[in-house]
C-alpha positions as CSV (number, residue, x, y, z in Angstrom):
1,M,110.2,-3.6,-21.2
2,F,108.1,-5.2,-18.3
3,F,108.4,-1.8,-16.3
4,L,107.0,-0.2,-19.6
5,F,103.8,-1.4,-19.7
6,L,103.1,-1.6,-15.8
7,F,104.4,2.5,-15.8
8,R,101.3,3.0,-18.8
9,G,98.8,1.1,-16.6
10,D,99.2,3.0,-13.9
11,A,99.3,6.2,-15.9
12,F,95.7,5.2,-17.4
13,A,94.1,4.0,-14.5
14,L,90.8,4.9,-14.0
15,S,88.4,5.2,-10.6
16,L,85.0,5.9,-10.7
17,S,82.0,5.8,-8.0
18,F,78.9,7.5,-6.3
19,D,77.4,7.8,-3.2
20,G,74.5,9.7,-2.0
21,A,72.0,8.1,-4.0
22,P,68.4,7.9,-2.2
23,N,66.3,4.6,-1.6
24,E,63.0,5.2,-2.9
25,I,62.0,8.4,-4.6
26,N,58.4,9.4,-6.6
27,G,58.5,8.3,-10.5
28,E,58.3,12.1,-11.3
29,T,60.6,13.4,-8.6
30,E,64.5,14.0,-10.3
31,F,67.4,13.1,-7.5
32,S,71.3,13.9,-6.9
33,A,74.1,11.6,-6.4
34,N,78.0,12.7,-5.5
35,V,80.0,11.3,-8.3
36,F,83.5,10.6,-8.2
37,L,85.7,10.3,-11.3
38,D,89.5,9.8,-11.0
39,C,91.4,9.4,-14.4
40,A,94.8,11.8,-14.4
41,K,95.6,10.9,-17.9
42,C,92.3,11.0,-19.5
43,G,91.0,13.4,-21.7
44,V,87.1,14.5,-22.2
45,S,85.0,12.2,-20.1
46,Y,81.3,12.3,-20.9
47,L,79.0,10.8,-17.2
48,R,75.1,9.3,-17.3
49,G,73.5,7.6,-14.9
50,V,71.2,4.5,-16.0
51,F,68.2,2.2,-14.1
52,F,68.3,-1.0,-15.1
53,Y,66.9,-4.4,-14.1
54,P,67.5,-7.2,-13.1
55,E,71.2,-6.8,-12.4
56,T,72.4,-8.1,-15.6
57,S,70.5,-6.0,-17.8
58,H,72.4,-4.3,-20.4
59,V,69.3,-1.9,-21.2
60,Y,69.4,1.2,-20.0
61,S,67.3,4.0,-19.1
62,G,66.8,7.5,-17.5
63,F,68.0,11.6,-18.0
64,T,71.0,12.8,-16.7
65,K,71.2,16.5,-16.6
66,N,73.9,17.9,-18.5
67,K,75.9,21.4,-17.9
68,S,73.4,23.1,-20.3
69,G,70.6,22.3,-17.9
70,E,69.1,20.0,-20.1
71,W,67.7,16.3,-19.8
72,V,69.1,13.8,-22.0
73,S,68.2,10.1,-22.2
74,S,70.4,7.0,-23.3
75,G,68.7,7.5,-27.2
76,D,70.8,10.6,-27.5
77,D,74.1,11.4,-28.5
78,K,76.9,10.8,-25.9
79,T,78.4,14.0,-26.2
80,Q,75.7,15.6,-24.7
81,F,75.8,13.8,-21.5
82,F,77.8,15.6,-18.2
83,K,81.3,17.0,-19.8
84,V,84.0,16.7,-17.6
85,E,87.3,18.4,-19.5
86,E,89.8,16.9,-17.2
87,G,90.1,13.9,-15.8
88,R,89.2,14.1,-12.4
89,H,85.7,15.2,-11.1
90,S,84.1,15.6,-7.5
91,G,80.8,16.7,-7.6
92,Q,76.9,16.6,-7.9
93,L,74.9,15.3,-10.6
94,K,71.3,15.2,-11.1
95,F,69.3,12.3,-12.4
96,K,65.9,11.5,-13.1
97,F,63.8,8.3,-14.0
98,D,61.6,7.7,-16.9
99,L,58.3,7.4,-16.7
100,Q,57.8,5.8,-19.7
101,K,59.1,2.7,-17.9
102,P,56.8,0.9,-14.9
103,A,57.6,2.0,-11.4
104,R,59.5,-0.7,-9.4
105,E,62.5,-1.4,-7.9
106,Y,66.0,-0.7,-10.6
107,F,69.4,-1.0,-10.0
108,F,71.6,2.1,-10.8
109,K,74.8,2.9,-11.8
110,I,77.0,5.7,-13.4
111,G,78.8,5.5,-16.7
112,R,81.5,7.0,-18.2
113,Y,81.8,7.8,-22.2
114,T,84.3,9.2,-24.7
115,S,84.2,11.0,-28.3
116,A,85.8,8.1,-30.0
117,S,84.3,4.9,-27.8
118,S,80.4,3.4,-27.7
119,S,80.7,1.4,-24.9
120,A,81.3,3.2,-21.5
121,T,83.2,2.6,-18.4
122,W,80.6,1.6,-15.5
123,S,81.5,2.6,-11.7
124,S,82.6,0.2,-9.4
125,N,79.5,0.3,-7.3
126,T,75.9,0.3,-8.0
127,S,72.5,0.9,-6.0
128,S,69.4,-0.2,-5.6
129,I,66.3,2.5,-5.9
130,N,62.5,1.8,-5.6
131,I,60.4,3.8,-7.6
132,L,56.6,5.1,-6.6
133,T,54.3,5.7,-8.8
134,P,54.1,9.3,-9.4
135,T,50.8,11.0,-8.1
136,P,49.5,13.4,-11.0
137,T,49.7,16.9,-10.0
138,P,47.5,19.6,-11.6
139,S,49.4,22.1,-13.7
140,P,48.8,25.1,-12.7
141,N,46.4,26.1,-16.2
142,Q,44.3,23.5,-15.0
143,T,41.6,23.7,-13.1
144,T,39.8,21.1,-11.4
145,P,36.4,20.9,-12.4
146,T,33.7,21.4,-10.0
147,P,31.0,19.2,-9.8
148,I,27.5,20.9,-10.7
149,V,24.7,19.8,-8.8
150,T,21.7,20.1,-10.7
151,T,18.4,19.9,-8.2
152,I,15.1,18.6,-10.2
153,H,12.3,19.7,-8.5
154,K,9.4,17.0,-9.4
155,T,6.3,18.7,-9.1
156,T,3.3,15.8,-8.9
157,S,0.0,17.9,-9.8
158,S,-2.9,16.0,-7.7
159,P,-5.8,15.1,-10.1
160,T,-8.2,17.6,-10.7
161,P,-12.0,16.1,-9.6
162,T,-13.7,16.0,-11.7
163,S,-16.7,18.7,-11.4
164,F,-20.3,17.6,-11.8
165,P,-23.3,19.8,-12.0
166,S,-25.3,20.7,-8.4
167,P,-28.4,19.7,-8.9
168,V,-31.1,22.3,-9.3
169,L,-34.0,22.0,-6.9
170,T,-37.0,22.8,-8.1
171,T,-39.5,23.2,-5.8
172,I,-42.8,22.7,-7.5
173,S,-45.6,24.6,-5.7
174,T,-49.0,22.9,-6.1
175,I,-51.9,25.0,-5.0
176,P,-55.1,23.3,-4.0
177,K,-57.8,23.9,-6.4
178,K,-60.2,25.4,-4.4
179,T,-63.2,23.1,-4.2
180,P,-66.7,24.8,-4.2
181,I,-67.7,23.7,-0.5
182,P,-71.3,23.1,-0.5
183,I,-73.8,24.9,1.3
184,E,-76.3,23.1,2.2
185,T,-79.5,24.5,2.9
186,P,-81.6,23.9,5.3
187,T,-84.8,22.2,4.4
188,S,-87.3,22.7,6.7
189,T,-90.3,20.8,7.1
190,I,-93.0,22.6,7.7
191,Y,-95.6,21.0,9.5
192,P,-99.1,22.5,8.9
193,D,-100.5,23.6,11.7
194,V,-103.3,21.8,12.6
195,L,-105.5,23.8,14.4
196,G,-107.2,21.7,16.9
197,S,-111.0,21.3,15.5
198,T,-113.3,19.3,16.3
199,A,-114.1,17.2,13.9
200,S,-117.7,16.4,13.7
201,A,-118.6,13.2,11.9
202,T,-121.7,13.0,10.4
203,P,-123.3,9.5,10.9
204,S,-124.6,8.2,8.1
205,N,-126.9,6.5,10.6
206,P,-128.6,8.6,13.2
207,S,-128.0,5.2,15.1
208,Q,-124.5,5.2,15.1
209,S,-122.7,7.3,18.0
210,P,-120.3,10.0,16.7
211,T,-116.4,9.0,16.5
212,P,-114.6,10.8,19.1
213,N,-112.6,13.7,18.6
214,I,-108.4,12.5,18.8
215,A,-106.9,15.9,18.8
216,E,-108.3,16.4,22.0
217,N,-106.1,13.9,23.4
218,Q,-102.8,14.3,21.9
219,P,-100.2,17.1,21.8
220,N,-99.9,19.5,19.3
221,P,-97.8,18.4,17.1
222,M,-97.0,22.4,15.5
223,G,-95.3,23.5,18.0
224,T,-92.5,20.8,18.4
225,A,-92.3,20.4,14.6
226,T,-91.6,24.1,14.7
227,F,-88.7,24.0,17.2
228,F,-86.9,21.2,16.1
229,G,-86.6,22.8,12.4
230,I,-85.6,26.0,14.0
231,A,-82.6,24.4,15.8
232,A,-81.7,22.1,12.7
233,T,-81.5,25.4,10.6
234,V,-79.5,27.3,12.9
235,G,-76.4,24.2,13.6
236,L,-76.9,24.3,9.4
237,L,-75.7,27.6,9.5
238,S,-73.3,27.6,12.3
239,L,-71.4,24.7,10.2
240,A,-71.2,26.5,7.1
241,F,-69.4,29.5,8.1
242,W,-67.1,27.5,10.7
243,R,-66.2,25.7,7.4
244,L,-65.5,28.9,5.3
245,G,-63.9,30.6,7.6
246,K,-61.0,28.0,8.2
247,I,-61.0,27.5,4.3
248,T,-60.3,31.5,3.7
249,R,-57.5,31.2,6.7
250,S,-55.8,28.4,4.9
251,N,-55.8,29.6,1.7
252,K,-54.4,33.7,3.2
253,L,-51.3,31.0,4.6
254,K,-50.5,29.4,1.5
255,L,-50.5,32.9,-0.3
């Protein structure tokens, strides 16, 4: 009986391991790992890879690509994981991090499920993978908007100077009034031409001697007076004609 149980234990022995997982990935990058399953007497198996932190945590996340090319997570039906028809498998599986989780260092391992059991058999080894924050990549249908630079030309108008009316210069010509020039009429003093005559005084008294004639001893006043009168007349006429000519010339220049 003892040998019977030992034989049954060896017959259902299960070996599950992996290698080739990266130490660091971008959060949005899928990666591959080599998975080895050895269970000769096992039926259909379903394999998945999980991320967890800390190492003692039982909260798992991540995606595994099944044979249909679909990415399935821990919330999906376990029969949707990578299906192994026979008891043995040796090959690559593809995995991907869940971007809903924060980027940091996680632990990674492989689990085997069956259709009859809700619990998993875990791989004998784990791996530490550092998850980097994904770099956003624009999709082909999205274009980066080009910033529009608007140049505003600000025109500063100079203040228009206030124009004042120009003063009108009015020239007022003052025409001097013609002042009548008084013409001096020379006054000639006519001295009576006293001819030298001998006045004989008839003495009242025959005894008195006759008065001597004064005119005989004085020059003739008629000749001297006539000379000065003519000279004065000529001088006054010359002055009158000179002033009249000067006024006439001045009026012509003003006109």
